[in-house]
C-alpha atoms as a printed R data frame, in Angstrom:
    type eleno elety resid chain resno       x       y        z
1   ATOM     1    CA   SER     A     1  -4.225 -16.740 -176.030
2   ATOM     2    CA   SER     A     2  -2.225 -14.569 -177.821
3   ATOM     3    CA   SER     A     3  -4.056 -15.678 -181.473
4   ATOM     4    CA   ALA     A     4  -7.121 -14.647 -179.671
5   ATOM     5    CA   ASP     A     5  -5.494 -11.410 -179.342
6   ATOM     6    CA   THR     A     6  -4.379 -11.249 -183.145
7   ATOM     7    CA   GLN     A     7  -8.009 -11.884 -184.041
8   ATOM     8    CA   SER     A     8  -9.963  -9.407 -182.001
9   ATOM     9    CA   THR     A     9  -7.474  -6.876 -183.173
10  ATOM    10    CA   GLY     A    10  -8.159  -7.457 -186.686
11  ATOM    11    CA   SER     A    11 -12.057  -7.489 -186.247
12  ATOM    12    CA   SER     A    12 -12.181  -4.096 -184.713
13  ATOM    13    CA   GLN     A    13 -10.039  -2.990 -187.499
14  ATOM    14    CA   SER     A    14 -12.308  -4.040 -190.347
15  ATOM    15    CA   ARG     A    15 -15.456  -2.566 -188.367
16  ATOM    16    CA   LYS     A    16 -13.379   0.699 -187.962
17  ATOM    17    CA   SER     A    17 -12.852   0.442 -191.956
18  ATOM    18    CA   ILE     A    18 -16.396   0.711 -192.335
19  ATOM    19    CA   PRO     A    19 -17.373   4.372 -192.991
20  ATOM    20    CA   ALA     A    20 -19.572   6.333 -190.321
21  ATOM    21    CA   SER     A    21 -22.284   7.212 -192.765
22  ATOM    22    CA   ALA     A    22 -23.158   3.431 -193.263
23  ATOM    23    CA   GLY     A    23 -25.102   4.082 -189.799
24  ATOM    24    CA   VAL     A    24 -23.420   1.348 -188.133
25  ATOM    25    CA   SER     A    25 -22.014   3.317 -185.395
26  ATOM    26    CA   GLY     A    26 -25.549   3.912 -184.156
27  ATOM    27    CA   THR     A    27 -26.197   0.289 -184.051
28  ATOM    28    CA   SER     A    28 -22.491  -1.045 -182.285
29  ATOM    29    CA   THR     A    29 -22.889   2.162 -179.427
30  ATOM    30    CA   GLY     A    30 -26.637   0.628 -178.924
31  ATOM    31    CA   LYS     A    31 -24.945  -2.738 -178.468
32  ATOM    32    CA   ARG     A    32 -22.250  -1.493 -176.279
33  ATOM    33    CA   VAL     A    33 -24.932   0.418 -174.369
34  ATOM    34    CA   ALA     A    34 -26.806  -2.853 -173.943
35  ATOM    35    CA   ASN     A    35 -23.805  -4.479 -172.867
36  ATOM    36    CA   TYR     A    36 -23.060  -2.496 -170.408
37  ATOM    37    CA   ALA     A    37 -26.372  -2.313 -168.677
38  ATOM    38    CA   LEU     A    38 -26.518  -6.071 -168.594
39  ATOM    39    CA   GLN     A    39 -23.272  -6.315 -166.354
40  ATOM    40    CA   PHE     A    40 -25.758  -4.517 -163.434
41  ATOM    41    CA   VAL     A    41 -28.167  -7.426 -163.553
42  ATOM    42    CA   GLY     A    42 -28.931  -8.898 -160.345
43  ATOM    43    CA   ASN     A    43 -28.185  -5.557 -158.008
44  ATOM    44    CA   PRO     A    44 -30.689  -3.952 -155.913
45  ATOM    45    CA   TYR     A    45 -33.745  -1.925 -157.261
46  ATOM    46    CA   ARG     A    46 -34.245   1.308 -154.659
47  ATOM    47    CA   TYR     A    47 -37.192   3.494 -155.217
48  ATOM    48    CA   GLY     A    48 -35.221   6.930 -156.215
49  ATOM    49    CA   GLY     A    49 -32.177   5.472 -156.260
50  ATOM    50    CA   ASN     A    50 -29.253   6.613 -158.156
51  ATOM    51    CA   SER     A    51 -26.462   4.197 -157.705
52  ATOM    52    CA   LEU     A    52 -25.854   0.954 -160.375
53  ATOM    53    CA   THR     A    53 -24.358  -1.045 -157.589
54  ATOM    54    CA   ASN     A    54 -26.317  -0.300 -154.528
55  ATOM    55    CA   GLY     A    55 -30.006   0.578 -155.455
56  ATOM    56    CA   ILE     A    56 -31.519   2.184 -158.421
57  ATOM    57    CA   ASP     A    57 -35.016   2.921 -159.758
58  ATOM    58    CA   CYS     A    58 -36.042   2.238 -163.424
59  ATOM    59    CA   SER     A    59 -35.749   5.765 -164.753
60  ATOM    60    CA   GLY     A    60 -32.478   5.715 -162.743
61  ATOM    61    CA   PHE     A    61 -30.984   3.011 -164.403
62  ATOM    62    CA   THR     A    62 -31.554   4.193 -167.763
63  ATOM    63    CA   GLN     A    63 -30.145   7.590 -167.014
64  ATOM    64    CA   GLN     A    64 -26.822   6.122 -165.483
65  ATOM    65    CA   VAL     A    65 -26.418   3.552 -168.084
66  ATOM    66    CA   LEU     A    66 -26.776   6.228 -171.039
67  ATOM    67    CA   ALA     A    67 -24.765   8.727 -169.124
68  ATOM    68    CA   LYS     A    68 -21.693   6.570 -169.278
69  ATOM    69    CA   PHE     A    69 -21.737   7.004 -173.127
70  ATOM    70    CA   GLY     A    70 -22.254  10.693 -173.067
71  ATOM    71    CA   TYR     A    71 -26.128  10.666 -173.075
72  ATOM    72    CA   SER     A    72 -27.581  13.287 -170.802
73  ATOM    73    CA   ILE     A    73 -31.304  12.739 -170.196
74  ATOM    74    CA   SER     A    74 -33.708  13.683 -167.247
75  ATOM    75    CA   ARG     A    75 -35.233  10.935 -164.879
76  ATOM    76    CA   THR     A    76 -38.546  11.701 -166.579
77  ATOM    77    CA   SER     A    77 -37.113  11.958 -170.123
78  ATOM    78    CA   SER     A    78 -38.852  12.719 -173.119
79  ATOM    79    CA   GLU     A    79 -36.206  12.899 -175.222
80  ATOM    80    CA   GLY     A    80 -35.373  11.186 -178.241
81  ATOM    81    CA   VAL     A    81 -36.828  10.050 -181.441
82  ATOM    82    CA   ALA     A    82 -40.016   8.255 -181.541
83  ATOM    83    CA   VAL     A    83 -39.816   4.466 -182.534
84  ATOM    84    CA   SER     A    84 -42.325   1.883 -183.379
85  ATOM    85    CA   THR     A    85 -42.006  -0.669 -180.956
86  ATOM    86    CA   SER     A    86 -41.930  -3.193 -183.635
87  ATOM    87    CA   ASN     A    87 -39.096  -1.544 -184.736
88  ATOM    88    CA   LEU     A    88 -36.618  -1.483 -181.893
89  ATOM    89    CA   ARG     A    89 -32.646  -1.874 -181.563
90  ATOM    90    CA   ALA     A    90 -30.365  -2.190 -178.862
91  ATOM    91    CA   GLY     A    91 -30.407   1.099 -176.622
92  ATOM    92    CA   ASP     A    92 -34.107   2.180 -177.340
93  ATOM    93    CA   LEU     A    93 -35.795   3.101 -174.219
94  ATOM    94    CA   VAL     A    94 -39.327   1.492 -174.058
95  ATOM    95    CA   PHE     A    95 -41.670   3.013 -171.682
96  ATOM    96    CA   TYR     A    96 -44.681   1.161 -169.926
97  ATOM    97    CA   GLY     A    97 -48.119   2.644 -168.539
98  ATOM    98    CA   SER     A    98 -51.379   2.177 -167.569
99  ATOM    99    CA   GLY     A    99 -54.433   4.656 -167.719
100 ATOM   100    CA   GLY     A   100 -52.746   6.716 -170.422
101 ATOM   101    CA   GLY     A   101 -49.836   7.484 -167.843
102 ATOM   102    CA   ILE     A   102 -46.428   6.085 -168.005
103 ATOM   103    CA   ASN     A   103 -44.607   4.691 -164.561
104 ATOM   104    CA   HIS     A   104 -42.144   2.346 -165.974
105 ATOM   105    CA   VAL     A   105 -38.799   2.636 -168.286
106 ATOM   106    CA   ALA     A   106 -36.660  -0.139 -169.608
107 ATOM   107    CA   LEU     A   107 -33.556  -0.419 -172.113
108 ATOM   108    CA   TYR     A   108 -33.915  -2.697 -175.444
109 ATOM   109    CA   ILE     A   109 -30.952  -4.918 -175.879
110 ATOM   110    CA   GLY     A   110 -32.197  -6.568 -178.400
111 ATOM   111    CA   GLY     A   111 -33.659 -10.154 -179.090
112 ATOM   112    CA   GLY     A   112 -37.013  -9.109 -177.906
113 ATOM   113    CA   GLN     A   113 -35.499  -8.644 -174.544
114 ATOM   114    CA   VAL     A   114 -35.384  -5.409 -172.082
115 ATOM   115    CA   VAL     A   115 -32.820  -4.704 -169.165
116 ATOM   116    CA   HIS     A   116 -34.809  -2.690 -166.301
117 ATOM   117    CA   ALA     A   117 -34.691  -1.858 -162.594
118 ATOM   118    CA   SER     A   118 -37.778  -3.399 -161.503
119 ATOM   119    CA   ASN     A   119 -39.635  -3.376 -158.092
120 ATOM   120    CA   SER     A   120 -41.414  -6.886 -158.697
121 ATOM   121    CA   ALA     A   121 -40.076 -10.375 -158.385
122 ATOM   122    CA   PRO     A   122 -38.115 -12.827 -158.932
123 ATOM   123    CA   TYR     A   123 -36.028 -10.792 -156.879
124 ATOM   124    CA   PRO     A   124 -37.411 -10.561 -152.869
125 ATOM   125    CA   LYS     A   125 -37.103  -6.683 -153.642
126 ATOM   126    CA   GLY     A   126 -36.824  -6.291 -157.288
127 ATOM   127    CA   GLY     A   127 -33.714  -5.264 -158.694
128 ATOM   128    CA   ILE     A   128 -31.947  -5.329 -162.160
129 ATOM   129    CA   LYS     A   129 -32.958  -7.946 -164.374
130 ATOM   130    CA   VAL     A   130 -34.060  -9.011 -168.149
131 ATOM   131    CA   SER     A   131 -37.348  -9.239 -169.050
132 ATOM   132    CA   ASN     A   132 -39.356  -9.835 -172.440
133 ATOM   133    CA   ALA     A   133 -39.829  -6.584 -173.880
134 ATOM   134    CA   PHE     A   134 -43.742  -7.522 -174.425
135 ATOM   135    CA   TYR     A   135 -44.143  -8.273 -170.666
136 ATOM   136    CA   ARG     A   136 -46.273  -5.691 -170.424
137 ATOM   137    CA   THR     A   137 -47.509  -3.512 -173.245
138 ATOM   138    CA   PRO     A   138 -45.202  -0.482 -174.062
139 ATOM   139    CA   VAL     A   139 -46.876   2.581 -174.299
140 ATOM   140    CA   CYS     A   140 -44.241   3.742 -176.657
141 ATOM   141    CA   ALA     A   141 -40.119   3.641 -177.436
142 ATOM   142    CA   ARG     A   142 -37.569   6.289 -177.843
143 ATOM   143    CA   ARG     A   143 -34.359   6.344 -179.521
144 ATOM   144    CA   ILE     A   144 -31.784   8.325 -177.776
145 ATOM   145    CA   ILE     A   145 -28.791   6.555 -179.929
146 ATOM   146    CA   GLN     A   146 -28.961   7.456 -183.224
């Protein structure tokens, strides 16, 4: 255990030596946001809900997860910078809809996947789950974490 502690300390020190101007901070923050969001997988969906543990909807989920890292977005967020869905990185918001409107938002976690509060299966009443980012065709994507 002590050798693992030494290893993790060494790797965090080497990460800190990379200048912030290298653009690594945004990517590492996005990964931390994604990892934080993943701990809520399996928790219940609730329309209008705002609790990561007791029930939340898709917009509340992205709002609460990003708030943990100091990003304030509204539940009807269009904040951030537009990014192509072919250029997603961890922490980006992916929006879905139909008929020209947006009706769902998910958090991109990397590897072609999103984590989101969904009101559809496999959970009986929906829940927070991981899906392929293209399980539906995204309408657009926004980057909050620069």
